[in-house]
C-alpha positions as CSV (number, residue, x, y, z in Angstrom):
1,M,99.5,-65.5,-170.9
2,R,98.8,-62.2,-169.0
3,V,100.8,-60.7,-166.2
4,S,98.1,-61.4,-163.7
5,Q,98.3,-65.3,-164.7
6,L,102.0,-65.3,-164.1
7,T,101.7,-63.7,-160.5
8,D,98.7,-66.1,-159.7
9,F,101.0,-68.8,-160.7
10,F,103.9,-67.6,-158.2
11,D,101.0,-66.9,-155.5
12,R,100.2,-70.8,-155.7
13,L,103.9,-71.8,-155.6
14,Y,105.2,-69.1,-153.0
15,P,101.9,-67.7,-151.4
16,F,102.2,-63.9,-150.9
17,A,100.7,-64.2,-147.7
18,L,103.8,-65.8,-146.3
19,A,105.9,-62.5,-146.8
20,E,106.9,-60.8,-143.7
21,E,104.7,-57.9,-142.5
22,W,107.5,-55.3,-143.5
23,D,108.0,-56.8,-147.0
24,N,106.5,-55.9,-150.5
25,V,105.9,-58.9,-152.8
26,G,103.9,-59.7,-155.8
27,L,103.2,-57.1,-158.8
28,I,105.1,-53.9,-157.7
29,A,104.8,-52.3,-161.0
30,G,103.1,-52.7,-164.2
31,N,100.0,-53.8,-166.0
32,P,98.3,-57.0,-164.7
33,R,96.3,-57.4,-168.0
34,A,99.6,-57.1,-170.3
35,E,100.4,-59.9,-172.4
36,V,103.7,-61.5,-171.3
37,S,106.5,-61.8,-174.0
38,G,109.3,-63.1,-171.7
39,V,110.5,-63.4,-168.5
40,L,113.7,-62.3,-166.7
41,F,114.9,-63.4,-163.3
42,A,117.3,-61.4,-161.4
43,L,118.1,-60.5,-157.8
44,D,117.6,-56.7,-157.9
45,L,116.1,-54.5,-160.4
46,L,119.3,-52.6,-161.7
47,P,120.0,-50.6,-164.8
48,E,121.9,-53.4,-166.4
49,V,119.1,-55.8,-165.5
50,M,116.4,-53.3,-167.1
51,E,118.8,-53.2,-170.4
52,E,118.8,-56.9,-170.5
53,A,115.0,-57.2,-170.4
54,I,114.6,-54.7,-173.0
55,D,117.4,-56.2,-175.3
56,E,116.0,-59.8,-174.8
57,G,112.4,-59.1,-175.5
58,C,111.3,-59.8,-171.9
59,N,108.4,-57.5,-170.6
60,V,108.4,-58.9,-167.0
61,I,111.4,-58.8,-164.6
62,V,110.9,-61.1,-161.6
63,T,113.3,-59.9,-158.8
64,H,114.1,-61.2,-155.4
65,H,114.5,-57.9,-153.6
66,P,111.5,-55.6,-154.3
67,P,112.4,-52.0,-156.0
68,I,110.0,-50.6,-153.5
69,F,110.3,-51.6,-150.1
70,R,108.4,-49.0,-148.0
71,P,105.8,-46.1,-149.2
72,I,107.6,-43.5,-151.3
73,R,106.6,-39.8,-151.3
74,R,107.7,-38.8,-154.5
75,I,109.2,-40.4,-157.9
76,R,111.9,-38.3,-159.5
77,T,113.7,-39.5,-162.7
78,T,116.7,-37.6,-161.4
79,E,117.2,-40.1,-158.6
80,A,118.2,-43.8,-159.2
81,Q,114.7,-45.5,-158.0
82,G,112.6,-43.0,-159.9
83,E,114.8,-43.2,-163.1
84,L,114.4,-47.1,-163.0
85,L,110.7,-47.2,-162.3
86,A,110.0,-44.6,-165.0
87,R,112.0,-46.9,-167.3
88,L,109.6,-49.8,-166.3
89,F,106.8,-47.7,-167.4
90,K,108.2,-46.1,-170.5
91,N,109.2,-49.6,-171.9
92,D,105.9,-51.3,-170.6
93,V,107.8,-53.7,-168.6
94,S,106.1,-55.1,-165.2
95,C,108.3,-56.1,-162.0
96,V,107.3,-59.0,-159.8
97,A,109.0,-59.4,-156.6
98,L,109.3,-62.6,-154.7
99,H,111.1,-62.1,-151.4
100,T,110.4,-63.4,-148.0
101,N,107.6,-65.4,-149.3
102,L,110.1,-67.3,-151.5
103,D,112.3,-67.6,-148.5
104,S,109.6,-69.1,-146.1
105,A,107.7,-71.2,-148.7
106,E,108.1,-74.9,-149.2
107,G,109.9,-75.6,-152.2
108,G,111.5,-72.1,-152.2
109,L,114.9,-70.7,-152.1
110,N,115.9,-72.0,-148.6
111,D,114.9,-75.6,-149.7
112,T,117.0,-75.1,-152.9
113,L,120.0,-74.4,-150.7
114,C,119.3,-77.3,-148.6
115,E,119.3,-79.7,-151.7
116,L,122.2,-77.9,-153.3
117,L,124.3,-78.7,-150.0
118,G,123.1,-82.2,-149.6
119,L,121.0,-81.9,-146.4
120,A,118.4,-84.3,-145.4
121,K,115.6,-84.2,-142.6
122,V,115.0,-80.5,-143.5
123,R,112.6,-78.4,-141.4
124,P,111.9,-74.8,-141.1
125,L,114.1,-73.1,-138.2
126,V,111.8,-70.4,-137.5
127,D,107.9,-71.1,-137.7
128,S,106.3,-68.7,-140.2
129,G,103.8,-67.4,-137.6
130,R,101.2,-67.2,-140.3
131,D,97.5,-68.1,-139.5
132,R,96.5,-68.5,-143.0
133,L,94.1,-71.6,-142.6
134,Y,90.4,-71.3,-142.6
135,K,87.7,-73.9,-142.1
136,L,84.6,-73.7,-144.4
137,V,81.5,-75.7,-143.4
138,T,78.2,-76.0,-145.4
139,F,75.2,-78.1,-145.0
140,V,74.0,-80.0,-148.4
141,P,71.6,-82.8,-149.2
142,A,73.4,-86.1,-149.5
143,E,72.7,-86.5,-153.2
144,S,74.5,-83.1,-154.0
145,L,77.3,-83.7,-151.5
146,A,79.9,-85.2,-154.3
147,K,79.2,-82.3,-156.5
148,V,79.5,-79.5,-154.0
149,R,82.8,-81.3,-152.6
150,Q,84.4,-81.5,-155.9
151,A,83.7,-78.0,-156.6
152,M,85.3,-77.0,-153.5
153,W,88.4,-79.1,-154.2
154,Q,88.7,-77.7,-157.7
155,A,88.7,-74.2,-156.3
156,G,91.8,-75.1,-154.2
157,A,90.3,-76.3,-150.9
158,G,91.0,-79.5,-149.1
159,A,94.8,-79.5,-149.1
160,I,96.6,-80.6,-146.0
161,T,100.5,-80.9,-146.6
162,D,100.8,-83.8,-148.9
163,Y,97.3,-84.9,-149.0
164,V,94.7,-83.3,-151.3
165,D,91.0,-83.6,-151.5
166,C,90.6,-83.6,-147.8
167,S,87.1,-83.1,-146.3
168,F,84.8,-84.4,-143.6
169,A,81.1,-85.0,-143.6
170,S,78.6,-85.9,-141.1
171,Q,74.8,-86.5,-141.0
172,G,72.1,-83.8,-139.6
173,V,68.8,-82.3,-139.8
174,G,68.4,-78.7,-141.1
175,T,65.5,-76.5,-140.4
176,F,64.3,-73.5,-142.4
177,R,61.0,-71.5,-143.2
178,G,61.1,-69.5,-146.5
179,L,59.0,-66.2,-146.5
180,E,56.1,-66.4,-148.8
181,G,56.2,-64.5,-152.1
182,K,60.1,-64.2,-151.7
183,T,61.5,-67.6,-151.7
184,H,61.7,-70.6,-154.0
185,P,63.2,-73.6,-151.6
186,T,64.6,-76.4,-153.3
187,V,62.9,-78.4,-150.4
188,G,59.4,-77.9,-149.2
189,K,57.1,-74.8,-149.6
190,P,57.3,-71.2,-148.7
191,G,55.7,-70.1,-145.4
192,R,56.2,-73.5,-143.7
193,L,58.6,-74.8,-141.4
194,E,60.7,-77.6,-143.3
195,E,63.1,-80.2,-141.8
196,A,65.7,-81.6,-144.4
197,A,68.1,-84.5,-143.9
198,E,71.5,-82.7,-144.8
199,M,75.0,-83.4,-144.6
200,R,77.6,-81.2,-142.8
201,L,80.4,-80.7,-145.2
202,E,83.8,-79.4,-143.9
203,V,87.1,-78.2,-145.8
204,I,90.4,-76.6,-144.9
205,L,91.5,-73.8,-147.2
206,R,94.1,-71.0,-147.2
207,R,92.9,-67.7,-146.5
208,E,93.6,-66.1,-149.9
209,I,91.7,-68.4,-151.7
210,S,88.5,-68.1,-149.5
211,G,86.8,-66.0,-151.9
212,R,86.8,-68.4,-154.8
213,V,86.1,-71.4,-153.0
214,V,83.2,-69.8,-151.5
215,E,81.9,-68.8,-154.9
216,A,82.5,-72.2,-156.1
217,M,80.7,-73.7,-153.3
218,K,77.5,-71.7,-154.0
219,Q,77.4,-72.2,-157.8
220,A,77.6,-76.1,-157.2
221,H,75.0,-75.9,-154.3
222,P,71.5,-76.7,-155.2
223,Y,70.0,-74.3,-152.5
224,E,68.5,-70.9,-153.5
225,E,70.0,-69.6,-150.1
226,V,73.3,-71.5,-149.2
227,A,74.2,-71.7,-145.3
228,Y,77.7,-71.7,-144.6
229,D,80.2,-70.8,-141.8
230,L,83.6,-69.4,-142.8
231,Y,86.1,-69.0,-139.8
232,P,90.0,-68.8,-139.2
233,L,92.1,-71.4,-137.4
234,H,95.1,-70.8,-135.3
235,N,96.9,-73.9,-137.0
236,K,100.2,-72.7,-138.4
237,E,101.0,-73.2,-141.9
238,P,103.4,-76.6,-142.0
239,R,106.8,-76.6,-143.5
240,T,107.0,-72.9,-143.7
241,G,109.2,-70.4,-142.1
242,L,112.4,-68.3,-142.5
243,A,115.6,-70.4,-142.7
244,R,116.0,-74.3,-142.4
245,I,117.9,-76.9,-140.5
246,G,118.8,-80.3,-141.7
247,S,121.6,-83.1,-141.2
248,L,124.4,-84.1,-143.4
249,K,124.3,-87.6,-144.6
250,K,127.8,-87.9,-143.1
251,A,129.7,-86.0,-140.8
252,L,132.1,-83.4,-142.4
253,S,134.8,-81.1,-140.9
254,L,134.2,-77.2,-141.1
255,A,136.8,-77.0,-143.7
256,E,135.3,-79.8,-145.7
257,F,131.8,-78.3,-145.7
258,C,133.3,-74.8,-146.5
259,R,134.5,-76.4,-149.8
260,R,131.1,-78.0,-150.4
261,V,129.8,-74.5,-150.1
262,Q,132.1,-73.0,-152.2
263,D,131.9,-75.8,-154.7
264,A,128.2,-75.1,-155.1
265,G,128.7,-71.7,-156.3
266,I,128.3,-69.7,-152.8
267,F,131.2,-67.4,-152.2
268,V,132.4,-67.6,-148.6
269,T,133.6,-64.4,-147.1
270,R,134.4,-65.6,-143.5
271,V,134.4,-68.6,-141.3
272,L,134.2,-68.8,-137.5
273,G,135.2,-72.0,-135.8
274,D,137.9,-74.7,-135.9
275,A,138.5,-76.1,-139.1
276,D,138.5,-79.5,-137.9
277,K,135.2,-79.2,-136.0
278,S,132.8,-81.9,-136.8
279,L,129.5,-80.9,-138.3
280,R,126.3,-83.1,-138.8
281,K,123.6,-80.3,-137.9
282,V,123.4,-77.4,-140.5
283,A,121.1,-74.2,-140.2
284,L,120.9,-71.9,-142.9
285,C,119.2,-68.6,-144.0
286,S,119.1,-67.0,-147.7
287,G,120.1,-63.6,-147.6
288,A,120.8,-61.6,-144.4
289,G,119.8,-64.1,-141.6
290,S,121.8,-62.8,-138.6
291,D,118.6,-62.5,-136.6
292,F,118.4,-66.1,-136.5
293,V,121.9,-67.1,-135.0
294,G,120.2,-67.8,-131.6
295,D,117.6,-69.9,-133.3
296,A,120.1,-72.0,-135.1
297,S,122.3,-72.3,-131.7
298,S,118.9,-73.5,-129.6
299,A,118.0,-75.9,-132.5
300,G,121.5,-77.6,-131.8
301,A,123.1,-76.7,-135.2
302,D,126.7,-77.1,-135.4
303,V,127.2,-74.5,-138.0
304,Y,125.2,-71.8,-139.5
305,L,125.3,-70.5,-142.9
306,T,123.8,-67.0,-143.9
307,A,125.0,-63.7,-145.0
308,E,126.0,-60.3,-143.4
309,L,127.0,-61.5,-139.9
310,K,128.2,-58.8,-137.2
311,H,130.7,-58.9,-134.3
312,H,128.2,-59.9,-131.7
313,H,126.8,-62.6,-133.6
314,G,130.3,-64.4,-133.7
315,A,130.6,-63.7,-129.8
316,M,127.2,-65.5,-129.5
317,A,128.2,-68.4,-131.6
318,R,131.6,-68.8,-130.0
319,H,129.8,-69.0,-126.7
320,A,127.7,-71.5,-128.1
321,D,130.5,-73.6,-129.7
322,M,128.6,-73.1,-132.9
323,A,130.6,-72.6,-136.3
324,L,129.5,-69.7,-138.5
325,I,130.0,-69.4,-142.3
326,E,129.3,-66.0,-143.7
327,A,128.4,-66.1,-147.5
328,E,128.2,-63.1,-149.9
329,H,124.6,-62.2,-150.3
330,F,124.2,-62.2,-154.0
331,S,125.8,-65.8,-154.4
332,L,123.7,-67.2,-151.6
333,E,120.3,-66.2,-153.1
334,R,120.9,-66.6,-156.9
335,H,120.3,-70.5,-157.0
336,H,116.6,-70.6,-157.2
337,W,116.2,-69.0,-160.4
338,P,117.1,-71.6,-163.1
339,R,114.5,-74.0,-161.2
340,L,112.0,-71.4,-161.1
341,A,112.5,-70.6,-164.8
342,R,112.0,-74.2,-165.8
343,L,108.5,-74.2,-163.7
344,V,107.3,-71.1,-165.6
345,E,108.3,-72.8,-168.7
346,R,106.5,-76.1,-167.9
347,E,103.4,-74.2,-166.6
348,F,103.1,-71.8,-169.9
349,K,104.1,-73.6,-172.9
350,G,106.6,-71.9,-175.2
351,M,107.2,-68.8,-172.7
352,K,110.5,-67.5,-173.1
353,T,112.5,-67.2,-170.0
354,R,115.9,-65.9,-169.0
355,V,118.0,-65.9,-165.9
356,S,119.9,-62.5,-165.9
357,K,123.6,-62.9,-167.2
358,R,124.3,-59.3,-166.6
359,E,123.9,-58.8,-162.8
360,S,126.8,-59.8,-160.5
361,L,128.4,-59.3,-157.2
362,H,128.0,-55.8,-155.9
363,W,131.4,-56.1,-153.9
364,R,134.8,-57.3,-154.8
365,P,137.8,-57.9,-152.4
366,A,139.8,-55.1,-151.7
């Protein structure tokens, strides 16, 4: 397996197009054509993580936080970032980042946290706002409809939430005149106006796979010159977005829910609210989700769980009578890696994976 195959797999699971505009995801450093010897999962690219990858024979490190967020002007090995990047290249280790795309995607980090905490009826708290859907329309003879449609499906088109192989076809009549000496039409003769009974075939697809779907359509289509329309839709990607909101199966007090959070391996740093407050509706955001305190309140959440809250967020929550649970960033975001490691092992038989055992909390109690 090559690094590019691994990143393609991640792109299918957690589309890179879902990442926030300020983010940096995908292959950050390394050779996409290199063969993968093993995959190490970690929250951050740290010296101890780099050493662990080398010691364990893993030449791909998958991190949540990208080691390069913004364009850098220089790489100096006397500085922390430059030294780590230099070690990546020196040891032929690639680094892949899955950050806000992993947070936003269905089945990603936030959904893992919801499962861990026993939430039901889960939905995104904040819409992803990504117009990622396109419509592809082509015109094909009825006898070739099934072949062309199947090729488009196999290339990834026609998926709508829990449904696959979706399409629409309607009858019509196409006209064309091929230029003499330049064309070899499947129907009729060059230089003559032709009418052909055709089917209008429509499928929905994601923007990032449009190239391969169009190519698959052309390869399967019987016409020398394939007529097609490809245009963007304003439909929002369903079930994607930062943060989640869901319901507890039975009401818990704030104190009881805090214990559930801690029992799940999430370190609680601070709590706001009456310990006896009854909770039913829970909102959460992996990482530093302070921007969504207002969204959680507006959605009717009884409690909001996230990391790195500030004073004015507490004031906002108190005014809205919403409890807050602040969790330590690392302990909130590390829970998806074992699941992803299993998915990689299932997809690429025999591939060695490892969740870092050397990285730990950055902070400790005073």
